[in-house]
VMD Tcl script that draws the C-alpha trace (Angstrom):
set ca {
  {-1.27 -7.88 -26.74}
  {-1.91 -6.55 -23.20}
  {-1.87 -2.47 -23.04}
  {-0.10 -1.64 -19.87}
  {-1.43 -0.38 -16.79}
  {-0.68 0.73 -13.43}
  {-2.82 1.16 -10.20}
  {-2.04 3.13 -6.94}
  {-3.29 3.54 -3.29}
  {-2.84 5.56 -0.65}
  {-4.83 3.97 2.09}
  {-8.58 3.58 2.73}
  {-11.09 4.27 5.36}
  {-13.46 6.88 7.32}
  {-14.52 9.64 4.84}
  {-15.15 12.79 6.54}
  {-16.83 15.14 3.73}
  {-17.98 17.57 5.74}
  {-15.32 18.30 8.02}
  {-12.52 17.99 4.71}
  {-11.09 21.46 3.52}
  {-11.31 21.83 -0.30}
  {-7.15 22.62 -0.07}
  {-6.60 19.35 1.81}
  {-8.50 17.24 -0.80}
  {-6.90 18.91 -4.17}
  {-3.51 18.23 -2.63}
  {-4.30 14.58 -2.21}
  {-5.64 14.60 -5.60}
  {-2.71 15.98 -6.81}
  {-0.46 13.95 -5.10}
  {-1.86 10.70 -6.37}
  {-2.53 12.26 -9.74}
  {1.43 12.54 -10.23}
  {2.40 9.77 -8.83}
  {-0.16 7.82 -10.93}
  {1.29 9.86 -13.93}
  {4.80 9.08 -13.37}
  {3.87 5.18 -13.14}
  {2.05 5.41 -16.41}
  {5.25 7.42 -18.15}
  {7.61 4.91 -17.27}
  {5.39 1.69 -18.66}
  {4.80 3.58 -21.96}
  {8.86 4.34 -21.87}
  {9.18 0.41 -22.04}
  {9.85 0.08 -18.01}
  {9.25 -3.33 -16.37}
  {5.73 -3.81 -14.17}
  {8.60 -4.04 -11.20}
  {10.43 -1.23 -11.99}
  {7.02 0.79 -12.27}
  {5.44 -0.29 -8.78}
  {8.47 0.28 -6.92}
  {9.26 3.60 -8.10}
  {5.17 4.58 -7.89}
  {5.67 3.24 -4.39}
  {8.95 4.84 -3.44}
  {7.02 8.36 -4.46}
  {3.98 7.70 -2.31}
  {6.94 6.97 0.58}
  {8.45 10.63 0.13}
  {5.17 12.23 0.13}
  {3.79 12.91 3.71}
  {0.22 12.92 3.33}
  {0.57 9.05 3.11}
  {1.57 6.84 5.88}
  {4.61 5.30 4.85}
  {8.13 6.41 4.51}
  {8.01 10.16 5.19}
  {4.87 10.61 7.31}
  {4.70 7.51 8.97}
  {2.25 6.68 12.19}
  {3.82 6.43 15.67}
  {3.98 3.62 17.68}
  {2.60 3.61 21.42}
  {6.07 4.09 22.48}
  {6.34 7.17 20.41}
  {8.73 5.26 17.58}
  {8.33 4.96 13.69}
  {8.13 1.09 12.51}
  {7.90 0.51 9.09}
  {7.38 -2.19 6.60}
  {7.20 -2.92 2.84}
  {7.19 -6.00 0.09}
  {7.72 -5.99 -3.78}
  {6.91 -9.42 -5.89}
  {7.51 -10.41 -9.55}
  {5.04 -11.79 -11.16}
  {7.20 -13.19 -13.73}
  {9.16 -15.20 -11.49}
  {7.23 -14.99 -8.34}
  {10.32 -14.17 -6.41}
  {9.84 -11.48 -3.32}
  {11.33 -9.43 -0.84}
  {10.39 -7.55 2.25}
  {11.51 -5.65 5.08}
  {9.21 -5.41 8.32}
  {9.89 -3.09 11.52}
  {12.57 -0.80 10.25}
  {12.75 2.80 11.33}
  {16.14 3.84 9.61}
  {15.85 3.05 6.11}
  {14.37 6.22 3.84}
  {12.61 4.07 1.48}
  {11.62 0.35 2.99}
  {10.38 -0.01 -0.64}
  {13.77 0.28 -2.39}
  {15.25 -2.28 0.57}
  {12.25 -4.81 -0.12}
  {13.25 -4.64 -3.50}
  {16.98 -5.07 -2.90}
  {15.96 -8.31 -0.88}
  {13.73 -9.42 -4.05}
  {17.12 -8.98 -6.38}
  {20.12 -10.06 -4.53}
  {19.33 -12.06 -1.11}
  {18.25 -15.64 -1.42}
  {15.77 -14.80 1.36}
  {12.41 -13.28 1.47}
  {11.88 -11.20 4.61}
  {14.65 -9.56 6.90}
  {13.10 -7.56 10.47}
  {14.36 -4.22 12.31}
  {18.08 -4.24 12.60}
  {18.71 -7.10 10.52}
  {17.02 -5.74 8.06}
  {18.76 -1.99 8.14}
  {22.36 -4.37 8.21}
  {21.42 -5.67 4.94}
  {20.31 -2.21 3.69}
  {23.30 -0.43 4.69}
  {25.63 -3.59 3.29}
  {23.95 -2.53 0.01}
  {24.47 1.18 -0.15}
  {20.85 2.09 0.53}
  {20.01 5.51 2.03}
  {19.60 5.74 6.05}
  {18.05 8.86 7.99}
  {17.67 9.23 11.26}
  {14.11 7.78 13.21}
  {12.88 11.24 13.42}
  {12.83 11.88 9.50}
  {9.75 10.29 9.47}
  {7.76 12.31 11.97}
  {5.26 15.22 10.93}
  {3.42 17.07 13.39}
  {0.08 15.54 12.30}
  {1.59 12.17 13.09}
  {2.56 13.42 16.56}
  {-1.06 14.82 17.36}
  {-2.82 11.63 16.13}
  {-0.61 9.76 18.56}
  {-1.76 11.88 21.40}
  {-5.55 11.64 20.41}
  {-4.91 8.11 20.09}
  {-3.38 7.65 23.47}
  {-5.88 9.69 25.11}
  {-8.89 7.28 23.85}
  {-6.49 3.94 24.41}
  {-7.16 2.98 20.95}
  {-4.96 1.38 18.40}
  {-5.81 2.93 15.02}
  {-5.55 2.66 11.43}
  {-4.35 5.55 9.92}
  {-7.35 6.67 7.90}
  {-9.97 6.30 10.19}
  {-9.80 9.11 12.88}
  {-10.75 12.61 13.94}
  {-11.47 14.90 11.21}
  {-9.76 17.61 13.16}
  {-6.88 17.67 10.39}
  {-9.63 18.22 7.94}
  {-8.47 15.16 5.80}
  {-10.60 13.86 3.00}
  {-10.03 10.47 5.01}
  {-10.66 10.61 8.70}
  {-6.76 10.55 9.57}
  {-7.21 8.54 12.49}
  {-9.19 6.27 11.13}
  {-7.84 5.12 7.87}
  {-5.97 1.96 6.80}
  {-2.24 3.90 6.14}
  {-0.73 1.68 3.70}
  {0.27 3.03 0.13}
  {0.93 0.20 -2.88}
  {1.22 -0.22 -6.44}
  {0.15 -2.71 -9.18}
  {1.08 -3.00 -12.79}
  {1.02 -5.07 -15.77}
  {3.61 -3.97 -18.46}
  {3.72 -4.13 -22.65}
  {5.50 -7.89 -21.98}
  {2.37 -9.12 -19.89}
  {4.53 -9.24 -16.68}
  {2.71 -8.32 -13.21}
  {4.08 -6.60 -10.19}
  {2.96 -5.72 -6.90}
  {4.53 -3.51 -4.20}
  {3.35 -2.24 -0.77}
  {4.52 -0.33 2.12}
  {3.33 0.84 5.47}
  {4.24 2.77 8.78}
  {1.55 0.51 10.65}
  {-1.00 1.49 12.79}
  {-1.15 4.49 14.97}
  {-0.80 3.57 18.84}
  {0.47 -0.10 17.60}
  {2.53 -1.94 20.07}
  {6.34 -2.16 19.06}
  {7.10 -4.91 17.14}
  {3.61 -5.31 15.45}
  {3.42 -6.40 11.99}
  {0.59 -5.94 9.68}
  {-0.08 -7.64 6.13}
  {1.77 -5.17 4.20}
  {5.16 -7.15 4.20}
  {3.88 -10.32 4.27}
  {3.39 -12.03 0.73}
  {-0.05 -13.12 0.15}
  {-1.41 -11.35 2.79}
  {-0.85 -7.77 1.68}
  {0.71 -8.21 -1.32}
  {1.11 -11.00 -3.87}
  {1.65 -11.20 -8.19}
  {1.91 -14.01 -10.19}
  {1.64 -14.05 -14.25}
  {-0.93 -16.55 -14.60}
  {-3.35 -14.21 -12.58}
  {-3.16 -10.91 -11.05}
  {-0.92 -8.67 -8.91}
  {-2.57 -7.38 -5.76}
  {-1.92 -4.61 -2.92}
  {-3.88 -4.50 -0.19}
  {-4.95 -1.59 2.75}
  {-6.84 -2.41 5.79}
  {-7.28 -4.21 9.32}
  {-3.82 -5.87 8.59}
  {-4.73 -8.49 11.23}
  {-7.71 -9.85 9.18}
  {-6.01 -9.63 5.73}
  {-3.00 -12.06 7.45}
  {-5.80 -14.64 8.53}
  {-7.44 -14.58 5.06}
  {-4.47 -14.46 3.26}
  {-6.60 -11.66 1.16}
  {-3.87 -10.85 -1.52}
  {-3.53 -14.72 -2.41}
  {-7.35 -15.38 -1.95}
  {-7.85 -13.17 -5.15}
  {-5.33 -15.10 -7.00}
  {-6.40 -18.79 -6.04}
  {-10.09 -17.68 -6.76}
  {-9.05 -16.70 -10.31}
  {-6.64 -19.74 -10.69}
  {-8.56 -22.73 -9.32}
  {-12.29 -21.23 -8.74}
  {-12.23 -19.87 -12.24}
  {-13.40 -16.54 -10.96}
  {-13.37 -13.35 -12.71}
  {-11.18 -10.81 -11.47}
  {-14.36 -8.80 -10.35}
  {-15.83 -11.70 -8.68}
  {-12.39 -12.84 -6.70}
  {-12.57 -9.10 -5.56}
  {-16.43 -9.26 -4.06}
  {-16.02 -12.43 -2.57}
  {-12.62 -11.34 -0.71}
  {-13.48 -7.46 0.10}
  {-17.41 -7.84 0.28}
  {-17.78 -11.02 1.93}
  {-14.45 -12.79 3.42}
  {-12.72 -9.45 5.36}
  {-16.23 -8.23 7.23}
  {-16.96 -11.56 7.85}
  {-14.00 -11.26 10.22}
  {-14.48 -7.61 11.24}
  {-12.05 -6.11 8.92}
  {-12.58 -3.29 6.70}
  {-10.29 -1.83 3.70}
  {-9.69 -2.39 0.39}
  {-7.14 -3.47 -2.05}
  {-6.20 -2.69 -5.91}
  {-5.60 -5.53 -8.31}
  {-4.42 -5.74 -12.27}
  {-5.23 -9.07 -13.73}
  {-3.21 -10.76 -17.02}
  {-5.85 -9.49 -19.09}
  {-5.43 -5.62 -18.02}
  {-8.25 -5.66 -16.11}
  {-8.36 -2.82 -12.92}
  {-10.35 -3.65 -9.88}
  {-10.05 -0.61 -6.64}
  {-12.75 -2.70 -4.40}
  {-12.91 -1.49 -0.90}
  {-15.74 -1.98 1.98}
  {-14.50 1.24 4.03}
  {-15.92 4.75 2.87}
  {-13.41 5.77 1.08}
  {-9.69 4.52 -0.33}
  {-6.73 6.87 -1.83}
  {-7.03 5.44 -5.56}
  {-5.94 6.21 -8.88}
  {-4.86 3.90 -12.33}
  {-4.17 5.25 -15.41}
  {-3.70 2.98 -19.11}
  {-0.61 3.95 -21.46}
  {-1.93 6.24 -23.47}
  {-5.15 7.31 -21.74}
  {-6.43 10.03 -18.98}
  {-5.35 9.02 -15.33}
  {-8.34 8.23 -12.99}
  {-8.20 9.14 -9.34}
  {-10.57 8.39 -6.55}
  {-10.98 9.28 -2.84}
  {-15.05 8.63 -2.07}
  {-17.27 5.88 -3.23}
  {-18.52 6.62 -6.78}
  {-22.05 7.28 -6.50}
}
mol new
graphics top color blue
foreach p $ca { graphics top sphere $p radius 0.5 }
foreach p [lrange $ca 0 end-1] q [lrange $ca 1 end] { graphics top cylinder $p $q radius 0.2 }
display resetview
C-alpha cells in the first residue's frame, strides 16, 4: 500500500538571498511548515487527497505572503483577478474559476464547480454568481490588497513591465524577489486509498492586463491529476505552461512514453519550458507515492510530507 504524501508550493522565481531578511525567510518557512503539516495531519486521519489539497491551497490563499487569495497581486488597472483549479485523479473530474475578484477562496469555488456543476470552468461575474448561489463567502475586492503588492505594482508601472510575482526587487527583503517571482500556489497528494488530486490557485501577474488568464485554472496546463499516473501543480510563465500543456505533458510522458516521474519532470521543466523562454517549476506526486519538486528558476517555495515522517521545506536550489 502506498504511504500517503502531500506536497505544496508557494511560487517560484528569483532569489535575493543577499537582500533577504532572516525574519522574512523564517516567516515563509514557518507558513510552509504549518500548511504542509495541516495537510499531512488530514491524510493521517484518513482524509481524501482531494480534501487535503483543497484545504492546503485554501490555507495558502489565506496567507498574505503568497500570491493567491489575500495578498494577490494587482493588474495594470489596479484591480485583482484570481484563478483556481481542482482536479480529482480518481474520476478525472475538474472544477475551475478564472477572473474572480469577490470570492474569498477561489479554490473553494473551483471545488464546488467540480462537485455540483456539469461544467468545468466559470469566469468572472458568472463564476461569482455560481459561488454566491452555492453559499461561498464573498468579500470586497480590497480584501485581497496588501501594501506590499501595491508597491510592487507601482514599481512595475514605473518600469512598464509585467512581472511574475516571485521575480522582483529585493526591496521588500523577501527570500524570492517579489517583483520577479511566479506567484502561484498549489498542492498535490496521494491518499491511503491510492487516489491522486491536485489544486492550483493564483492572483496572476503584477501589472498584467485585466482579463488575462494564465495556466493556473486550465486543466492540463497548470493543474492535472490522474490515478493512472500523476498529480501535478505548476508555477511559472503561464503562457509557456499553456503552450506546452506542462502538467498534462508530465502525465503523458509517463503513461505513453514509459518515463519515470523524475525523467518526465526533467523533460518538461529543464527542456520544453526553457526552449520557449519560460521559467518556473512544478510539484508532482505519482501513483507510487514518489515526489518531485523541480524548478529551473533560482528558487521555489516548497514543502512535502509523508504520513508519519518529518516534513521537508525548501526555498533555494539545493547544493
